[in-house]
N, C-alpha and C positions, 0 to 999 in steps of 0.2 A: 561548506558546500555551496553550490549555486542553485540548488533546488531542482536541478535536472537529474533524471535516473542514471545510476551507474551500476556496473557489475564489477565485483572483485574477482581478480584472476588468482590462481594458486600461488603466484609469487607475491601476492599481497597489493599489486598495483591495481588501480581503478581505471576502467574504460568507459567511456559514455555509451549508454544504450541508444541505438538508433531504431526507430519504428518504421514500419512499412505502410502506415496509414495514409491514405490520400485525404487529407483534412479538407482540402479545397472541394473535392467532389462530395465529401460527407457534408460539409457546411451547405451546399446547395440543395441537398436532399429535403423533401418534405417529410413531416412526421409520418404520413401515410406510407411513404417509400420505405423508411426506416422499418416501420411495423411490418410491412409485407416481407421485407428480407429477413427479419427476426422470425416471423412465423413460418417461413420456408426452411429455416435452419433447424433439422431434426436433432442436432446435438444440444441445441439451447432453446427449446421450446419455451415460449412465454409462460409465466405462471399466472394462474387465475387469482382473483381477489381471495377466494376460499383458501387456496394454497398459501398465499401470503399471510392470511389470518392465523394459519397454523404454524408459520415460521417462528424459529426460535434463534435469538442470537446466542451463540456459543463462543465464549472467550477461551483462548488457550490456557492450560494450567500453567501456573508459575511455579518454579522450583527455586528454593533458596540456594545461592551460591556464594562463594568467596571470590571476589574479583579485585585485583590490584590495579589501582589507577594511580596516575601521577597526582601528587599532592595538589598542585594548581588546578588540575582538571576537576578533581572532586570538589575542591573549594569553589570553583565557578558554579558547578551544578547546585551545590548546597546554597549559594548566594542568591539563586533564582527563587528560593522559597521552598515551602513544603511540598513533597512529592518528587524529590529530585531522583529517587530510584525509578519511579514510573517514567520520568523524562528520559533517563539513560535508556530504559527498555524500549521506549517509543522510537528514539533515534536509532537504535541498533536494529529494530524491526524494519525500519524504512530505509 
């Protein structure tokens, strides 16, 4: 892959995701302008330092599964060193 985000269609094909963000406008904004817009967003109110202090990182539970992979594909992952299953999980998640 080229590092760009894609979406998988039901037929298995991939289509590039296109965003609607006006990056030029955003790059010109000051931090104060960004903070003012964020503060006005009732759906995404900024968290206080006290709230962040209570925040907890929660990782999804993993489930043991049997997965059939092509021999050469599995060989490549294993050749990258310890943690090949975690790397496969990370790639599938992203």
